[in-house]
C-alpha positions in Angstrom: 0.0 0.0 0.0 1.5 3.4 -1.0 1.9 6.2 1.5 -0.8 8.2 -0.2 -3.3 5.4 0.1 -2.3 4.8 3.7 -2.8 8.6 4.4 -6.2 8.5 2.8 -7.2 5.4 4.8 -6.1 7.0 8.1 -7.9 10.2 7.2 -11.1 8.2 6.5 -10.8 6.5 9.9 -10.4 9.9 11.6 -13.4 11.4 9.7 -15.5 8.3 10.4 -15.4 9.2 14.1 -16.1 12.9 13.4 -18.2 14.0 16.4 -21.6 15.5 15.9 -21.4 19.2 15.1 -22.3 21.5 17.9 -23.2 24.6 15.9 -26.1 26.4 17.6 -29.0 26.2 15.1 -31.1 27.9 17.8 -33.0 30.3 15.5 -36.1 28.2 15.4 -36.6 28.2 19.1 -34.9 31.3 20.4 -36.9 34.5 19.9 -36.8 35.9 23.5 -34.7 38.9 23.2 -32.2 41.1 21.4 -28.8 42.4 22.5 -29.1 45.6 24.4 -27.9 48.6 22.5 -28.2 46.9 19.1 -30.7 47.8 16.5 -32.2 45.0 14.6 -31.6 45.1 10.9 -34.3 43.9 8.6 -33.7 40.6 6.9 -36.7 40.3 4.7 -34.7 38.7 2.0 -34.2 35.7 4.3 -37.7 34.3 5.1 -37.6 33.2 8.7 -39.8 30.1 8.1 -37.4 28.9 5.4 -34.4 29.4 7.6 -36.1 27.8 10.5 -37.0 24.7 8.5 -33.3 24.4 7.3 -32.1 25.0 10.9 -34.4 22.3 12.2 -33.1 19.8 9.6 -29.5 20.8 10.5 -30.2 20.2 14.2 -31.4 16.7 13.4 -28.3 16.1 11.4 -26.0 17.5 14.1 -27.7 15.3 16.7 -26.9 12.1 14.7 -29.6 11.6 12.1 -27.4 10.9 9.0 -30.5 11.0 6.8 -30.9 14.7 7.6 -27.4 15.7 6.5 -28.0 15.9 2.7 -31.4 17.7 3.2 -29.8 20.2 5.5 -27.1 21.0 3.0 -29.7 21.2 0.2 -31.9 23.6 2.1 -29.1 25.9 3.1 -27.7 25.8 -0.5 -31.2 26.8 -1.8 -31.3 29.7 0.6 -27.9 30.8 -0.6 -29.2 31.2 -4.1 -31.2 34.3 -3.0 -28.4 35.6 -0.7 -25.1 34.1 -2.0 -22.9 36.3 0.2 -24.9 35.9 3.5 -22.3 34.8 6.1 -24.8 33.0 8.3 -26.1 30.9 5.4 -22.6 30.2 4.2 -21.6 29.0 7.6 -24.5 26.7 8.0 -24.1 25.4 4.4 -20.4 24.8 5.1 -21.1 23.0 8.4 -23.7 20.7 6.7 -21.3 20.0 3.8 -18.6 19.1 6.2 -21.0 16.7 8.0 -21.4 14.8 4.8 -18.0 13.3 5.6 -20.0 11.1 8.0 -22.1 9.6 5.2 -19.4 7.8 3.2 -16.5 5.4 3.9 -14.5 6.5 0.8 -11.5 8.5 2.0 -11.3 10.9 -0.9 -15.0 11.7 -0.5 -14.7 12.2 3.2 -11.8 14.6 2.7 -13.6 16.3 -0.2 -16.8 17.0 1.8 -14.7 18.3 4.7 -12.6 20.6 2.5 -15.7 21.9 0.6 -17.4 22.7 3.9 -14.4 24.5 5.2 -14.1 26.6 2.0 -17.7 27.7 2.5 -17.1 28.6 6.2 -13.9 30.5 5.3 -16.0 32.5 2.8 -18.5 33.2 5.6 -15.9 34.5 8.0 -14.3 36.6 5.3 -17.7 38.3 4.5 -18.4 39.4 8.1 -18.6 43.2 8.4 -19.5 45.5 11.3 -23.0 45.5 10.0 -23.3 41.8 10.9 -22.7 42.7 14.6 -26.0 44.5 14.6 -28.0 42.4 12.1 -30.1 40.2 14.3 -31.6 36.9 13.5 -34.0 35.7 16.2 -32.2 37.9 18.7 -28.7 36.8 17.9 -26.2 39.0 16.0 -25.4 37.3 12.7 -21.7 37.7 13.3 -21.9 35.8 16.6 -23.9 32.9 15.2 -21.6 32.7 12.2 -18.5 32.6 14.3 -20.0 30.0 16.7 -21.0 27.8 13.8 -17.5 28.0 12.3 -15.9 27.3 15.7 -18.0 24.3 16.3 -17.2 22.9 12.9 -13.5 23.6 13.2 -13.2 22.0 16.6 -15.1 18.9 15.5 -12.7 18.1 12.7 -9.5 15.9 13.1 -6.2 17.7 13.7 -5.1 16.9 10.2 -7.2 19.8 9.0 -5.3 22.3 11.2 -8.4 24.2 12.2 -8.4 23.6 16.0 -6.5 26.7 16.9 -8.7 28.9 14.8 -11.8 27.3 16.2 -10.6 28.0 19.7 -9.9 31.7 18.8 -13.4 32.0 17.3 -15.0 30.5 20.4 -13.0 32.9 22.6 -14.1 35.8 20.4 -17.8 34.8 20.9 -17.3 34.4 24.6 -15.7 37.8 25.0 -18.3 39.7 22.8 -20.3 42.1 25.0 -23.4 41.3 22.9 -23.4 37.6 24.1 -24.9 38.5 27.5 -28.1 39.7 25.9 -28.6 36.9 23.4 -31.4 34.3 23.9 -30.7 31.7 26.6 -30.5 28.8 24.0 -27.7 30.5 22.2 -25.7 31.2 25.4 -26.2 27.6 26.4 -24.8 26.5 23.0 -21.7 28.6 23.6 -21.3 27.1 27.1 -21.7 23.6 25.8 -19.0 24.0 23.2 -16.7 25.7 25.7 -17.2 22.9 28.2 -16.6 20.2 25.5 -13.4 22.0 24.4 -12.2 22.3 28.0 -12.9 18.6 28.8 
């Protein structure tokens, strides 16, 4: 067996034990508040019901339902057609794409899904602007949810992808953000769960 084939086999084994993503996906159930001092920005181009349906599918996938992974990716990809540069949509589409590594045993497909998902998440982070700090989606600033989704995905991947340190920095950035204290309880709990998991 060549070294390349051995590397791909080892990568497949690592990705096969990829832990469930812990991205928040709290939008469907968290509407109980907005960060103090922040003005909500209208997001009419992103129908809440469509996002909430995609987020619900994503939560099922994240919680272990492999049959929900492809639908979650498809739903967020469809939403991206209307808003191709929306960081939050890109982050969730990327996380769902990376989760597809759990649906195949083929090493090159596992790696391909993970890398495709990471590329979408990198685009999401690159498109964050100060406006996303005040654009609220169900009471959570878009920038915070985008960063937490990215952090959860990065921290769930094997070390071979070299995203752990960036994931930890993003998580710390979310934890330090003054707006976090005024976000809905479910979002704060998602941050705490990820921090606890990383500290364990």
